[in-house]
DRENVO-907072 format. One line per field, with one value per residue: z, x, y of N, C-alpha, C in turn; chain; residue number from 1. Coordinates in pm, whole numbers, plus 50000, padded with zeros to 5 digits. Layout:
n_up <- (Z, ...)
n_east <- (X, ...)
n_north <- (Y, ...)
ca_up <- (Z, ...)
ca_east <- (X, ...)
ca_north <- (Y, ...)
c_up <- (Z, ...)
c_east <- (X, ...)
c_north <- (Y, ...)
chaine <- (A, ...)
num <- (NUM, ...)
// end
This chain:
n_up <- (91156, 90936, 90673, 90336, 90031, 89686, 89532, 89306, 89370, 89351, 89373, 89599, 89562, 89318, 89137, 89029, 88957, 89187, 89267, 89537, 89857, 90049, 90375, 90541, 90770, 91071, 91260, 91556, 91666, 91445, 91286, 91386, 91282, 91134, 91328, 91433, 91211, 91210, 91445, 91366, 91192, 90924, 90801, 90565, 90466, 90194, 89985, 89731, 89416, 89224, 89307, 89559, 89792, 90103, 90186, 90365, 90330, 90229, 90370, 90573, 90866, 91066, 91381, 91578, 91885, 92037, 92277, 92452, 92448, 92285, 92042, 91767, 91561, 91283, 91102, 90870, 90869, 90840, 90861, 91093, 91108, 90935, 91064, 91293, 91173, 91054, 91287, 91427, 91251, 91256, 91525, 91537, 91346, 91460, 91694, 91600, 91452, 91641, 91696, 91911, 92118, 92086, 92189, 92466, 92758, 92616, 92500, 92290, 92041, 91857, 91624, 91432, 91359, 91280, 91469, 91705, 91684, 91710, 91968, 92130, 92103, 92227, 92489, 92590, 92557, 92760, 92980, 93079, 93104, 92869, 92941, 93186, 93132, 92964, 93137, 93300, 93116, 93090, 93348, 93353, 93146, 93246, 93438, 93347, 93257, 93082, 92862, 92771, 92548, 92338, 92352, 92324, 92463, 92485, 92543, 92655, 92783, 93036, 93314, 93578, 93764, 93695, 93483, 93174, 92989, 92671, 92585, 92347, 92239, 92032, 91966, 92071, 91947, 92073, 92263, 92560, 92861, 93096, 93409, 93591, 93893, 93919, 94130, 94149, 93912, 93972, 94185, 94063, 93875, 94044, 94162, 93941, 93881, 94108, 94061, 93863, 93614, 93351, 93279, 93039, 92714, 92593, 92352, 92054, 92135, 92164, 92296, 92404, 92457, 92515, 92612, 92842, 92984, 93033, 93202, 93419, 93507, 93610, 93838, 94180, 94394, 94280, 94261)
n_east <- (78654, 78926, 79028, 79125, 79263, 79357, 79586, 79737, 80024, 80212, 80558, 80704, 80962, 81087, 80882, 80779, 80516, 80361, 80220, 80020, 79915, 79676, 79591, 79297, 79166, 79227, 79161, 79240, 79177, 79106, 79329, 79612, 79864, 79881, 79887, 80139, 80288, 80246, 80383, 80633, 80681, 80587, 80337, 80129, 80346, 80530, 80763, 80945, 80950, 81122, 81320, 81375, 81334, 81171, 80835, 80578, 80241, 79990, 79738, 79449, 79397, 79224, 79263, 79173, 79124, 78948, 78953, 79111, 78966, 79031, 79066, 79221, 79258, 79440, 79580, 79789, 79968, 80117, 80066, 79968, 79717, 79557, 79556, 79402, 79163, 79081, 79056, 78853, 78635, 78603, 78531, 78287, 78132, 78127, 77983, 77733, 77641, 77586, 77752, 77923, 77789, 77830, 78072, 78129, 78320, 78555, 78884, 78949, 79151, 79325, 79576, 79858, 80104, 80326, 80498, 80372, 80138, 80238, 80346, 80117, 79984, 80168, 80176, 79914, 79912, 80080, 79928, 79912, 79813, 79773, 79728, 79844, 80110, 80185, 80189, 80399, 80609, 80627, 80710, 80960, 81097, 81099, 81287, 81521, 81467, 81568, 81643, 81421, 81257, 81400, 81384, 81236, 81012, 80958, 80764, 80919, 80964, 80858, 81032, 81175, 80991, 80977, 80915, 81047, 81157, 81247, 81453, 81495, 81730, 81711, 81881, 82135, 82164, 82143, 82055, 81880, 81798, 81532, 81407, 81115, 80961, 80704, 80535, 80526, 80396, 80141, 80066, 80045, 79847, 79627, 79610, 79542, 79294, 79148, 79145, 78964, 79007, 78908, 78926, 78840, 78699, 78479, 78450, 78651, 78996, 79293, 79580, 79864, 80196, 80138, 79882, 79940, 80086, 79886, 79720, 79889, 79914, 79665, 79644, 79681, 79962, 80077, 80333)
n_north <- (24079, 24035, 24244, 24287, 24429, 24410, 24617, 24855, 25024, 25317, 25351, 25576, 25656, 25570, 25559, 25326, 25093, 24884, 24568, 24527, 24402, 24547, 24612, 24687, 24634, 24461, 24188, 24050, 23795, 23650, 23658, 23610, 23603, 23836, 24032, 23976, 24049, 24324, 24397, 24334, 24526, 24500, 24486, 24645, 24775, 24854, 24694, 24797, 24645, 24722, 24923, 24837, 24976, 25059, 25153, 25313, 25235, 25465, 25430, 25395, 25192, 24958, 24822, 24549, 24403, 24180, 24034, 24185, 24410, 24628, 24877, 25018, 25290, 25352, 25601, 25695, 25993, 26315, 26579, 26817, 26957, 26808, 26563, 26619, 26687, 26444, 26292, 26432, 26403, 26127, 26080, 26220, 26083, 25827, 25870, 25966, 25750, 25564, 25355, 25346, 25228, 24961, 24904, 24888, 24939, 24935, 25033, 25289, 25400, 25653, 25679, 25801, 25728, 25467, 25353, 25428, 25280, 25015, 25036, 25083, 24838, 24663, 24767, 24718, 24444, 24365, 24401, 24655, 25005, 25261, 25527, 25559, 25489, 25697, 25913, 25829, 25848, 26128, 26199, 26076, 26212, 26469, 26461, 26561, 26846, 27042, 26901, 26778, 26846, 26748, 26480, 26152, 25924, 25574, 25286, 24989, 24715, 24475, 24375, 24192, 24293, 24558, 24841, 24905, 25180, 25311, 25574, 25814, 26041, 26300, 26509, 26445, 26206, 25957, 25662, 25579, 25401, 25373, 25281, 25194, 25106, 24856, 24900, 25178, 25236, 25128, 25292, 25545, 25488, 25449, 25703, 25856, 25744, 25822, 26091, 26115, 26002, 25792, 25451, 25346, 25402, 25657, 25744, 25783, 25831, 26030, 25932, 26038, 26177, 26443, 26420, 26274, 26469, 26656, 26509, 26481, 26742, 26775, 26627, 26629, 26620, 26393, 26307)
ca_up <- (91036, 90872, 90537, 90252, 89889, 89599, 89467, 89246, 89442, 89292, 89467, 89614, 89533, 89177, 89054, 88977, 89006, 89254, 89309, 89682, 89941, 90145, 90483, 90597, 90900, 91128, 91381, 91612, 91686, 91315, 91210, 91477, 91201, 91093, 91445, 91436, 91103, 91254, 91544, 91293, 91100, 90789, 90743, 90493, 90429, 90061, 89940, 89586, 89340, 89134, 89375, 89686, 89908, 90177, 90200, 90434, 90245, 90282, 90386, 90711, 90907, 91196, 91455, 91676, 91974, 92115, 92411, 92534, 92429, 92233, 91901, 91729, 91425, 91238, 90979, 90846, 90836, 90901, 90873, 91219, 91085, 90873, 91170, 91379, 91092, 91046, 91421, 91459, 91167, 91304, 91650, 91506, 91276, 91555, 91787, 91530, 91405, 91756, 91707, 92042, 92207, 92066, 92240, 92609, 92829, 92523, 92482, 92149, 92022, 91725, 91607, 91293, 91345, 91289, 91597, 91809, 91669, 91770, 92112, 92194, 92107, 92327, 92622, 92635, 92564, 92889, 93087, 93126, 93042, 92809, 93009, 93294, 93076, 92910, 93253, 93338, 93021, 93126, 93471, 93317, 93065, 93326, 93527, 93288, 93181, 92977, 92747, 92747, 92414, 92240, 92381, 92304, 92545, 92427, 92627, 92609, 92830, 93180, 93356, 93720, 93831, 93657, 93347, 93108, 92878, 92588, 92565, 92234, 92238, 91891, 91952, 92098, 91867, 92168, 92327, 92702, 92922, 93228, 93469, 93696, 93960, 93898, 94242, 94114, 93811, 94038, 94263, 93971, 93819, 94144, 94175, 93824, 93898, 94209, 94005, 93767, 93486, 93319, 93208, 92920, 92627, 92558, 92210, 92019, 92211, 92133, 92422, 92371, 92561, 92551, 92697, 92971, 93053, 93081, 93318, 93530, 93558, 93677, 93958, 94289, 94476, 94218, 94288)
ca_east <- (78705, 79037, 78989, 79232, 79233, 79474, 79597, 79863, 80074, 80333, 80669, 80733, 81104, 81124, 80763, 80738, 80389, 80373, 80098, 80034, 79799, 79653, 79501, 79218, 79115, 79291, 79097, 79344, 79128, 79100, 79454, 79723, 79984, 79882, 79935, 80284, 80345, 80248, 80489, 80761, 80677, 80579, 80203, 80107, 80476, 80563, 80902, 80937, 81013, 81221, 81434, 81391, 81315, 81047, 80748, 80452, 80125, 79910, 79601, 79406, 79377, 79160, 79314, 79070, 79154, 78825, 78984, 79162, 78874, 79115, 79053, 79311, 79245, 79570, 79570, 79918, 79954, 80221, 80019, 79891, 79578, 79487, 79538, 79290, 79041, 79043, 79015, 78723, 78533, 78582, 78456, 78150, 78065, 78110, 77876, 77605, 77598, 77551, 77845, 77987, 77715, 77877, 78208, 78131, 78443, 78668, 78976, 78948, 79267, 79356, 79720, 79895, 80243, 80335, 80561, 80269, 80050, 80307, 80360, 79987, 79959, 80256, 80136, 79795, 79949, 80146, 79833, 79926, 79722, 79856, 79713, 79944, 80246, 80217, 80227, 80533, 80703, 80644, 80790, 81097, 81157, 81114, 81403, 81616, 81375, 81635, 81660, 81294, 81205, 81480, 81376, 81112, 81006, 80881, 80755, 81006, 80928, 80849, 81134, 81209, 80892, 81002, 80881, 81160, 81129, 81359, 81455, 81579, 81767, 81728, 81993, 82259, 82164, 82172, 81944, 81898, 81688, 81489, 81322, 81024, 80900, 80561, 80462, 80504, 80290, 80012, 80034, 80001, 79719, 79522, 79597, 79467, 79155, 79087, 79130, 78854, 79043, 78833, 79008, 78771, 78670, 78341, 78464, 78792, 79085, 79436, 79652, 80005, 80273, 80065, 79772, 79999, 80121, 79761, 79676, 79979, 79880, 79536, 79648, 79757, 80049, 80101, 80472)
ca_north <- (24015, 24104, 24278, 24340, 24448, 24412, 24747, 24895, 25140, 25374, 25372, 25719, 25683, 25552, 25568, 25195, 25043, 24755, 24499, 24523, 24371, 24655, 24570, 24797, 24591, 24343, 24135, 23963, 23659, 23583, 23667, 23636, 23625, 23976, 24106, 23957, 24129, 24464, 24413, 24323, 24640, 24445, 24499, 24771, 24831, 24806, 24686, 24816, 24537, 24781, 24987, 24764, 25063, 25038, 25270, 25291, 25261, 25576, 25381, 25376, 25053, 24940, 24706, 24512, 24291, 24162, 23984, 24295, 24523, 24735, 24908, 25126, 25341, 25401, 25680, 25758, 26135, 26396, 26717, 26830, 26998, 26696, 26463, 26657, 26681, 26303, 26251, 26494, 26340, 25991, 26088, 26262, 25973, 25717, 25907, 25977, 25618, 25481, 25242, 25347, 25139, 24825, 24891, 24918, 24898, 24931, 25144, 25328, 25487, 25706, 25705, 25830, 25688, 25321, 25320, 25441, 25163, 24901, 25057, 25062, 24693, 24604, 24812, 24645, 24303, 24343, 24426, 24793, 25101, 25366, 25656, 25560, 25488, 25830, 25994, 25785, 25909, 26269, 26202, 26041, 26318, 26590, 26449, 26655, 26931, 27117, 26812, 26710, 26871, 26675, 26337, 26077, 25804, 25464, 25166, 24881, 24583, 24456, 24279, 24200, 24378, 24697, 24878, 24970, 25271, 25352, 25718, 25854, 26183, 26336, 26601, 26373, 26083, 25850, 25593, 25551, 25325, 25419, 25177, 25239, 24991, 24834, 24960, 25318, 25234, 25105, 25411, 25650, 25446, 25476, 25849, 25903, 25701, 25908, 26225, 26113, 25940, 25671, 25353, 25297, 25515, 25687, 25774, 25772, 25918, 26038, 25921, 26052, 26245, 26565, 26375, 26241, 26593, 26717, 26432, 26510, 26875, 26771, 26542, 26690, 26536, 26262, 26270)
c_up <- (90977, 90724, 90460, 90110, 89812, 89524, 89400, 89310, 89378, 89399, 89477, 89579, 89384, 89082, 88997, 89038, 89063, 89285, 89459, 89747, 90049, 90248, 90541, 90736, 90944, 91257, 91437, 91620, 91556, 91250, 91301, 91399, 91156, 91208, 91454, 91327, 91138, 91348, 91483, 91190, 90953, 90722, 90686, 90472, 90294, 90041, 89788, 89513, 89244, 89206, 89511, 89810, 89972, 90187, 90273, 90342, 90307, 90299, 90534, 90740, 91046, 91259, 91569, 91753, 92068, 92259, 92504, 92527, 92388, 92084, 91870, 91585, 91387, 91103, 90956, 90798, 90906, 90921, 90998, 91198, 91026, 90975, 91250, 91302, 91084, 91180, 91456, 91378, 91216, 91432, 91624, 91442, 91372, 91651, 91719, 91487, 91518, 91775, 91845, 92139, 92195, 92129, 92385, 92671, 92737, 92547, 92332, 92126, 91876, 91720, 91460, 91264, 91367, 91422, 91711, 91805, 91737, 91922, 92185, 92209, 92218, 92468, 92673, 92641, 92701, 93008, 93147, 93058, 92993, 92874, 93123, 93236, 93017, 93023, 93298, 93245, 93056, 93249, 93442, 93244, 93147, 93431, 93478, 93197, 93067, 92850, 92701, 92604, 92306, 92256, 92360, 92389, 92482, 92525, 92568, 92652, 92981, 93217, 93502, 93795, 93809, 93512, 93288, 92992, 92803, 92562, 92450, 92239, 92094, 91869, 91969, 92013, 91954, 92219, 92472, 92747, 93059, 93283, 93584, 93760, 93929, 94010, 94215, 94007, 93878, 94120, 94175, 93909, 93916, 94162, 94059, 93836, 93997, 94158, 93898, 93633, 93468, 93237, 93105, 92840, 92606, 92415, 92178, 92097, 92150, 92267, 92389, 92482, 92606, 92642, 92837, 93051, 93108, 93202, 93440, 93592, 93640, 93804, 94064, 94361, 94414, 94240, 94433)
c_east <- (78819, 79006, 79109, 79182, 79364, 79475, 79732, 79906, 80204, 80438, 80700, 80876, 81136, 81004, 80713, 80606, 80406, 80235, 80111, 79904, 79789, 79551, 79431, 79164, 79187, 79219, 79188, 79299, 79123, 79237, 79571, 79852, 79994, 79927, 80087, 80351, 80349, 80366, 80628, 80775, 80677, 80444, 80183, 80237, 80515, 80714, 80898, 81014, 81120, 81343, 81463, 81376, 81179, 80967, 80620, 80337, 80037, 79764, 79570, 79382, 79315, 79210, 79216, 79112, 79035, 78855, 79029, 79073, 78952, 79090, 79139, 79286, 79377, 79553, 79702, 79903, 80064, 80178, 79930, 79745, 79497, 79462, 79412, 79158, 78990, 78988, 78876, 78610, 78501, 78498, 78310, 78070, 78033, 77994, 77741, 77552, 77550, 77644, 77909, 77919, 77759, 78013, 78220, 78257, 78564, 78762, 78986, 79056, 79283, 79504, 79748, 80040, 80253, 80398, 80461, 80171, 80112, 80315, 80228, 79957, 80041, 80215, 80017, 79821, 80009, 80054, 79844, 79821, 79802, 79840, 79814, 80084, 80283, 80254, 80369, 80639, 80732, 80734, 80937, 81165, 81182, 81224, 81518, 81537, 81440, 81655, 81528, 81243, 81280, 81467, 81237, 81119, 80915, 80881, 80842, 80958, 80907, 80948, 81169, 81121, 80919, 80957, 81000, 81111, 81259, 81347, 81550, 81603, 81801, 81849, 82126, 82274, 82203, 82043, 81979, 81782, 81657, 81391, 81240, 80961, 80751, 80478, 80433, 80396, 80153, 79970, 79979, 79866, 79605, 79502, 79517, 79319, 79082, 79064, 79021, 78885, 78966, 78921, 78927, 78732, 78520, 78334, 78612, 78875, 79226, 79509, 79801, 80075, 80205, 79947, 79825, 80034, 79996, 79707, 79760, 79948, 79752, 79534, 79735, 79839, 80075, 80243, 80489)
c_north <- (24099, 24123, 24333, 24360, 24448, 24546, 24763, 25027, 25187, 25397, 25522, 25757, 25675, 25557, 25437, 25152, 24902, 24698, 24469, 24479, 24476, 24608, 24692, 24763, 24464, 24306, 24027, 23818, 23580, 23568, 23702, 23664, 23771, 24067, 24096, 24040, 24278, 24487, 24396, 24435, 24593, 24472, 24639, 24849, 24770, 24804, 24690, 24706, 24591, 24835, 24926, 24853, 25036, 25168, 25230, 25326, 25369, 25539, 25360, 25228, 25050, 24811, 24676, 24388, 24276, 24120, 24096, 24418, 24648, 24752, 25030, 25163, 25407, 25470, 25751, 25902, 26213, 26542, 26731, 26865, 26883, 26585, 26493, 26656, 26537, 26254, 26304, 26429, 26200, 25990, 26122, 26149, 25859, 25745, 25907, 25841, 25528, 25362, 25232, 25251, 24993, 24800, 24936, 24859, 24885, 25049, 25169, 25431, 25528, 25738, 25731, 25794, 25537, 25279, 25328, 25324, 25042, 24916, 25033, 24913, 24629, 24641, 24732, 24495, 24269, 24374, 24564, 24880, 25220, 25502, 25669, 25566, 25623, 25926, 25958, 25843, 26054, 26281, 26171, 26156, 26444, 26577, 26537, 26750, 27008, 27034, 26750, 26727, 26795, 26524, 26279, 25951, 25699, 25347, 25056, 24744, 24587, 24346, 24301, 24299, 24527, 24719, 24953, 25056, 25299, 25501, 25750, 26004, 26221, 26425, 26529, 26247, 25963, 25788, 25564, 25461, 25384, 25316, 25236, 25116, 24978, 24895, 25108, 25330, 25222, 25227, 25522, 25614, 25476, 25626, 25906, 25866, 25791, 26050, 26231, 26051, 25809, 25577, 25276, 25421, 25531, 25738, 25755, 25873, 25917, 26040, 25920, 26129, 26374, 26531, 26342, 26364, 26661, 26642, 26467, 26646, 26872, 26688, 26608, 26585, 26400, 26216, 26230)
chaine <- (A, A, A, A, A, A, A, A, A, A, A, A, A, A, A, A, A, A, A, A, A, A, A, A, A, A, A, A, A, A, A, A, A, A, A, A, A, A, A, A, A, A, A, A, A, A, A, A, A, A, A, A, A, A, A, A, A, A, A, A, A, A, A, A, A, A, A, A, A, A, A, A, A, A, A, A, A, A, A, A, A, A, A, A, A, A, A, A, A, A, A, A, A, A, A, A, A, A, A, A, A, A, A, A, A, A, A, A, A, A, A, A, A, A, A, A, A, A, A, A, A, A, A, A, A, A, A, A, A, A, A, A, A, A, A, A, A, A, A, A, A, A, A, A, A, A, A, A, A, A, A, A, A, A, A, A, A, A, A, A, A, A, A, A, A, A, A, A, A, A, A, A, A, A, A, A, A, A, A, A, A, A, A, A, A, A, A, A, A, A, A, A, A, A, A, A, A, A, A, A, A, A, A, A, A, A, A, A, A, A, A, A, A, A, A, A, A, A, A, A, A, A, A)
num <- (1, 2, 3, 4, 5, 6, 7, 8, 9, 10, 11, 12, 13, 14, 15, 16, 17, 18, 19, 20, 21, 22, 23, 24, 25, 26, 27, 28, 29, 30, 31, 32, 33, 34, 35, 36, 37, 38, 39, 40, 41, 42, 43, 44, 45, 46, 47, 48, 49, 50, 51, 52, 53, 54, 55, 56, 57, 58, 59, 60, 61, 62, 63, 64, 65, 66, 67, 68, 69, 70, 71, 72, 73, 74, 75, 76, 77, 78, 79, 80, 81, 82, 83, 84, 85, 86, 87, 88, 89, 90, 91, 92, 93, 94, 95, 96, 97, 98, 99, 100, 101, 102, 103, 104, 105, 106, 107, 108, 109, 110, 111, 112, 113, 114, 115, 116, 117, 118, 119, 120, 121, 122, 123, 124, 125, 126, 127, 128, 129, 130, 131, 132, 133, 134, 135, 136, 137, 138, 139, 140, 141, 142, 143, 144, 145, 146, 147, 148, 149, 150, 151, 152, 153, 154, 155, 156, 157, 158, 159, 160, 161, 162, 163, 164, 165, 166, 167, 168, 169, 170, 171, 172, 173, 174, 175, 176, 177, 178, 179, 180, 181, 182, 183, 184, 185, 186, 187, 188, 189, 190, 191, 192, 193, 194, 195, 196, 197, 198, 199, 200, 201, 202, 203, 204, 205, 206, 207, 208, 209, 210, 211, 212, 213, 214, 215, 216, 217, 218, 219, 220, 221, 222, 223)
// end
């Protein structure tokens, strides 16, 4: 069930109080329009009625897609220590409550960035798995290792039996595209499976570029 509440939120720019609808839970089957709003970067984004500036609401939200067996916990946060504290508490609570037993074969993801929330939704919508796409990002970025720390890879689309990634270079202020054949995706997915990677969650997971790098280190001859 999708859940919201009406709240007054102070604009971080001008201090004006705005009447805002805050969504704490989105269930895709009940509210397809809310999923569309997320992908348009509109949900839980306040537009101040006074200064017209946009601001992300500092509220957690749970995204649930029953058909794809995907659940994403989104907790906006920029402090690394606070991120890990929230993540650890959530994992502990989920295990102790026994809720994990209700989500067999699910993928459970924890994200703290709106762009990551959108990307996860798009990846699973296309029938891909984010554990594989994160490894692909690492492989792409390491083609120019001297620039890797300045670049961010994001899933773009599938076209002509290829997966397109968008690469943003923060130093050069440029965007690039990189394409990988679906056959390479399938090969890496199988290599990861053989190495012991599970394509379902046994608790909440953070699957990001660091996770992809750790998987890559653990697989022999993946290239």
